[in-house]
TITIMAR-145519 format. One record per residue (C-alpha): chain; x, y, z. Coordinates in steps of 0.001 Angstrom, whole numbers, plus 500000, padded with zeros to 6 digits. Example, Ala and Ser with C-alpha at 12.3 -4.5 7.8 and 13.67 -1.06 7.14 Angstrom:
! residues 2
{node "A"; {512300; 495500; 507800}}
{node "A"; {513670; 498940; 507140}}
***
This chain:
! residues 281
{node "A"; {889366; 428942; 092419}}
{node "A"; {891958; 430949; 094337}}
{node "A"; {894719; 429868; 091960}}
{node "A"; {892468; 430623; 088972}}
{node "A"; {891933; 434217; 090142}}
{node "A"; {895626; 434614; 090881}}
{node "A"; {896637; 433566; 087370}}
{node "A"; {893868; 435680; 085890}}
{node "A"; {895359; 438648; 087766}}
{node "A"; {898819; 437757; 086431}}
{node "A"; {897425; 437539; 082880}}
{node "A"; {895516; 440825; 083018}}
{node "A"; {898427; 442651; 084658}}
{node "A"; {900918; 441361; 082094}}
{node "A"; {898746; 442402; 079146}}
{node "A"; {898256; 445851; 080666}}
{node "A"; {902037; 446220; 080901}}
{node "A"; {902358; 445212; 077232}}
{node "A"; {899796; 447845; 076231}}
{node "A"; {901601; 450554; 078184}}
{node "A"; {904970; 449660; 076685}}
{node "A"; {904085; 448954; 073061}}
{node "A"; {901213; 451380; 072476}}
{node "A"; {902212; 454357; 074626}}
{node "A"; {905807; 454596; 075861}}
{node "A"; {907992; 452947; 073194}}
{node "A"; {906495; 454695; 070120}}
{node "A"; {906920; 458062; 071828}}
{node "A"; {910467; 457574; 073121}}
{node "A"; {909738; 457444; 076845}}
{node "A"; {910970; 454850; 079339}}
{node "A"; {910052; 453824; 082871}}
{node "A"; {913272; 452343; 084235}}
{node "A"; {914706; 448844; 084545}}
{node "A"; {914776; 446159; 081868}}
{node "A"; {911782; 447640; 080039}}
{node "A"; {913703; 450903; 079609}}
{node "A"; {916685; 449034; 078142}}
{node "A"; {914312; 447232; 075763}}
{node "A"; {912771; 450513; 074588}}
{node "A"; {916177; 452162; 074047}}
{node "A"; {917507; 449095; 072190}}
{node "A"; {914487; 449273; 069918}}
{node "A"; {915263; 452913; 069184}}
{node "A"; {919000; 452391; 068544}}
{node "A"; {919049; 449047; 066732}}
{node "A"; {915372; 448367; 065949}}
{node "A"; {915404; 445207; 068062}}
{node "A"; {911825; 444185; 068955}}
{node "A"; {910911; 444987; 072546}}
{node "A"; {910052; 441405; 073408}}
{node "A"; {913484; 440115; 072346}}
{node "A"; {915398; 442348; 074768}}
{node "A"; {912695; 442073; 077437}}
{node "A"; {912797; 438285; 077475}}
{node "A"; {916506; 438098; 076676}}
{node "A"; {917420; 440044; 079826}}
{node "A"; {914702; 438886; 082205}}
{node "A"; {915165; 435136; 081711}}
{node "A"; {918890; 435000; 082588}}
{node "A"; {918329; 437315; 085553}}
{node "A"; {915450; 435164; 086798}}
{node "A"; {917480; 431964; 086501}}
{node "A"; {920472; 433626; 088156}}
{node "A"; {918419; 434770; 091148}}
{node "A"; {916108; 431724; 091354}}
{node "A"; {917764; 430299; 094473}}
{node "A"; {917081; 433513; 096384}}
{node "A"; {913574; 434248; 095071}}
{node "A"; {912064; 430749; 095411}}
{node "A"; {910134; 428311; 093215}}
{node "A"; {906702; 429947; 093475}}
{node "A"; {908072; 433353; 092520}}
{node "A"; {910048; 431907; 089594}}
{node "A"; {907030; 430092; 088144}}
{node "A"; {904746; 433110; 088389}}
{node "A"; {907370; 435462; 087019}}
{node "A"; {908006; 433142; 084061}}
{node "A"; {904281; 433070; 083365}}
{node "A"; {903957; 436861; 083630}}
{node "A"; {906946; 437382; 081341}}
{node "A"; {905569; 434916; 078793}}
{node "A"; {902184; 436682; 078715}}
{node "A"; {903840; 440102; 078467}}
{node "A"; {905980; 438842; 075578}}
{node "A"; {902891; 437578; 073735}}
{node "A"; {901241; 440956; 074324}}
{node "A"; {904265; 442853; 072989}}
{node "A"; {904237; 440730; 069828}}
{node "A"; {900469; 441137; 069306}}
{node "A"; {900438; 444905; 069883}}
{node "A"; {903526; 445686; 067781}}
{node "A"; {901620; 446359; 064498}}
{node "A"; {899160; 448718; 066225}}
{node "A"; {900058; 452433; 066095}}
{node "A"; {900517; 454492; 069245}}
{node "A"; {897314; 455351; 071099}}
{node "A"; {898381; 458975; 071650}}
{node "A"; {901218; 461387; 070948}}
{node "A"; {900246; 463940; 073593}}
{node "A"; {903077; 464202; 076104}}
{node "A"; {900684; 464784; 078990}}
{node "A"; {898583; 461724; 078112}}
{node "A"; {901697; 459626; 077528}}
{node "A"; {903058; 460408; 080977}}
{node "A"; {899723; 459988; 082754}}
{node "A"; {898363; 456908; 081026}}
{node "A"; {901729; 455283; 080413}}
{node "A"; {902529; 455512; 084111}}
{node "A"; {898993; 454512; 085066}}
{node "A"; {898915; 451382; 082888}}
{node "A"; {902388; 450183; 083805}}
{node "A"; {901821; 450846; 087498}}
{node "A"; {898511; 448974; 087571}}
{node "A"; {899883; 446081; 085490}}
{node "A"; {903088; 445657; 087486}}
{node "A"; {901161; 446089; 090730}}
{node "A"; {898754; 443262; 089849}}
{node "A"; {901645; 440946; 088999}}
{node "A"; {903649; 441807; 092120}}
{node "A"; {900588; 441488; 094358}}
{node "A"; {900020; 437988; 092981}}
{node "A"; {903565; 436879; 093739}}
{node "A"; {905454; 437501; 090503}}
{node "A"; {907489; 440222; 088819}}
{node "A"; {907788; 441903; 085430}}
{node "A"; {911175; 443578; 085573}}
{node "A"; {914464; 441782; 086251}}
{node "A"; {916073; 444709; 088062}}
{node "A"; {913985; 444021; 091171}}
{node "A"; {915240; 440419; 091160}}
{node "A"; {918831; 441636; 090907}}
{node "A"; {918220; 444075; 093744}}
{node "A"; {917077; 441227; 095993}}
{node "A"; {920114; 439124; 095035}}
{node "A"; {922594; 441949; 095723}}
{node "A"; {920885; 442628; 099032}}
{node "A"; {921215; 438981; 100082}}
{node "A"; {924789; 438633; 098835}}
{node "A"; {926379; 442009; 099578}}
{node "A"; {923849; 443606; 101969}}
{node "A"; {923217; 446496; 099591}}
{node "A"; {919820; 448073; 100363}}
{node "A"; {917269; 447254; 097654}}
{node "A"; {916183; 450879; 097231}}
{node "A"; {919800; 452051; 096939}}
{node "A"; {920517; 449499; 094214}}
{node "A"; {917376; 450387; 092237}}
{node "A"; {917985; 454117; 092522}}
{node "A"; {921596; 453773; 091355}}
{node "A"; {920683; 451503; 088438}}
{node "A"; {917788; 453673; 087297}}
{node "A"; {919948; 456798; 087559}}
{node "A"; {922273; 455218; 084986}}
{node "A"; {919325; 454192; 082805}}
{node "A"; {917724; 457651; 082798}}
{node "A"; {921080; 459254; 082055}}
{node "A"; {921412; 456932; 079068}}
{node "A"; {917857; 457860; 078003}}
{node "A"; {918896; 461521; 077864}}
{node "A"; {921610; 460604; 075330}}
{node "A"; {919484; 458174; 073314}}
{node "A"; {916549; 460589; 073108}}
{node "A"; {916709; 464089; 074613}}
{node "A"; {917050; 465560; 078076}}
{node "A"; {913429; 466634; 077902}}
{node "A"; {912268; 463079; 077159}}
{node "A"; {914403; 461779; 080017}}
{node "A"; {912652; 464266; 082308}}
{node "A"; {909251; 463079; 081089}}
{node "A"; {910420; 459514; 081668}}
{node "A"; {911233; 460348; 085293}}
{node "A"; {907657; 461560; 085676}}
{node "A"; {906410; 458262; 084218}}
{node "A"; {908623; 456338; 086633}}
{node "A"; {907216; 458307; 089581}}
{node "A"; {903612; 457603; 088565}}
{node "A"; {904416; 453918; 088063}}
{node "A"; {905826; 453581; 091593}}
{node "A"; {902832; 455396; 093099}}
{node "A"; {900343; 453236; 091176}}
{node "A"; {902139; 450058; 092290}}
{node "A"; {901766; 451217; 095906}}
{node "A"; {898096; 451976; 095271}}
{node "A"; {897422; 448532; 093807}}
{node "A"; {899347; 446820; 096610}}
{node "A"; {897628; 448746; 099411}}
{node "A"; {894297; 449406; 097713}}
{node "A"; {891487; 451525; 099061}}
{node "A"; {891039; 449347; 102124}}
{node "A"; {893575; 451125; 104260}}
{node "A"; {892541; 451107; 107889}}
{node "A"; {893711; 452905; 111007}}
{node "A"; {894971; 451278; 114164}}
{node "A"; {893997; 453342; 117189}}
{node "A"; {895271; 453300; 120771}}
{node "A"; {893209; 455173; 123366}}
{node "A"; {894367; 456026; 126883}}
{node "A"; {891400; 457147; 128919}}
{node "A"; {890371; 457522; 132539}}
{node "A"; {887038; 456014; 131494}}
{node "A"; {888074; 452941; 129458}}
{node "A"; {884888; 450996; 130231}}
{node "A"; {882587; 453793; 129085}}
{node "A"; {884632; 454582; 125986}}
{node "A"; {884910; 450917; 125030}}
{node "A"; {881211; 450333; 125513}}
{node "A"; {880301; 453240; 123227}}
{node "A"; {882763; 452127; 120554}}
{node "A"; {881279; 448632; 120486}}
{node "A"; {877616; 449600; 120561}}
{node "A"; {877645; 452855; 118590}}
{node "A"; {880272; 451998; 115959}}
{node "A"; {880272; 448170; 116197}}
{node "A"; {884050; 448206; 116504}}
{node "A"; {886031; 445171; 117675}}
{node "A"; {888465; 446218; 120357}}
{node "A"; {890999; 444830; 122805}}
{node "A"; {891930; 446062; 126268}}
{node "A"; {895676; 446165; 126844}}
{node "A"; {897298; 446440; 130244}}
{node "A"; {899535; 449447; 130760}}
{node "A"; {901281; 451319; 133513}}
{node "A"; {901689; 455045; 133983}}
{node "A"; {905318; 456070; 133473}}
{node "A"; {905185; 458715; 136175}}
{node "A"; {902428; 457562; 138516}}
{node "A"; {902972; 453837; 138177}}
{node "A"; {899186; 453334; 138161}}
{node "A"; {897752; 450456; 136161}}
{node "A"; {895774; 451521; 133100}}
{node "A"; {893504; 449809; 130591}}
{node "A"; {894461; 450886; 127080}}
{node "A"; {891959; 450443; 124264}}
{node "A"; {893299; 449116; 120968}}
{node "A"; {891189; 448789; 117834}}
{node "A"; {891345; 448893; 114038}}
{node "A"; {888770; 450902; 112110}}
{node "A"; {888101; 451853; 108521}}
{node "A"; {889799; 455162; 107765}}
{node "A"; {886421; 456700; 106875}}
{node "A"; {885065; 455772; 110319}}
{node "A"; {888001; 457268; 112213}}
{node "A"; {886592; 460853; 112441}}
{node "A"; {883397; 459478; 114004}}
{node "A"; {885431; 457344; 116416}}
{node "A"; {887540; 460337; 117441}}
{node "A"; {884449; 462454; 118030}}
{node "A"; {882810; 459714; 120085}}
{node "A"; {885888; 459117; 122266}}
{node "A"; {886419; 462809; 123057}}
{node "A"; {882723; 463261; 123696}}
{node "A"; {882860; 460480; 126297}}
{node "A"; {886206; 461522; 127781}}
{node "A"; {887519; 464952; 126676}}
{node "A"; {890839; 464195; 128371}}
{node "A"; {891469; 460973; 126452}}
{node "A"; {894783; 460540; 124642}}
{node "A"; {894597; 458991; 121154}}
{node "A"; {897230; 457674; 118770}}
{node "A"; {896284; 456606; 115240}}
{node "A"; {898424; 455057; 112505}}
{node "A"; {897653; 453893; 108970}}
{node "A"; {897566; 450142; 108447}}
{node "A"; {898253; 448996; 104883}}
{node "A"; {896669; 445573; 105288}}
{node "A"; {894433; 443845; 107799}}
{node "A"; {893244; 440261; 108132}}
{node "A"; {890611; 438746; 110365}}
{node "A"; {889242; 442139; 111422}}
{node "A"; {885512; 442325; 111975}}
{node "A"; {883842; 445600; 112693}}
{node "A"; {881428; 444187; 115235}}
{node "A"; {881848; 442322; 118458}}
{node "A"; {880194; 441151; 121648}}
{node "A"; {880897; 443285; 124696}}
{node "A"; {881024; 441786; 128193}}
{node "A"; {878269; 444122; 129371}}
{node "A"; {874571; 444244; 128510}}
{node "A"; {873567; 446877; 126008}}
{node "A"; {871912; 449986; 127385}}
***
């Protein structure tokens, strides 16, 4: 069942990408960077179908970088590219959904970001430039972000010549939304906060956290940097919506408590309830 849902996610994500490319961006002369941008510009200059350039560039890149990326990634990327290609072929005869520049930027970026995010989250990829970035990083130690920024700078400069400077500027906005939506899909709404609490009343604070908020927590051993006194530091992970209540509760119990909180993109095995080594009440 797990594999079924993973490939369903790959399928849905790939079709969403095809919709964004063929029904929104390409007909209106906007690009999003990478291989898909080259495919859209080739279609404009030489009327080559998007899927031909998309598959024609991605397949060699995937095979070239296969040793670095691994078997599982290669298989899932091949599948995602095949589904996207089918989608591009099927959606080609359908006219553009919109010609409004605002809607193109918003929904083009939204669809591509969600689609690519679903594929990446499931262990595959849509665009070959990311694969090349990984290969160059492994071979020449070039940072992945530096490679992608340099390559996309060239692509967007080319877009300004193929279309107009204004369209290239709109394309940059699309690219920004795509990257933000990929982050959103990867991290989701389940972001949590890891909290460290240094208090003179660790037992009381911990007891209230467990019984009032049903938070799982761990006591860490620490030592005062100046005093050298041993301290019990409370560490826990809470839902970001529960953090204000936790903060209020801690400071209510110990107004002098020191708190540090950081966002956690992903958690596993966290339960928001626990047994405490003291009787309730």
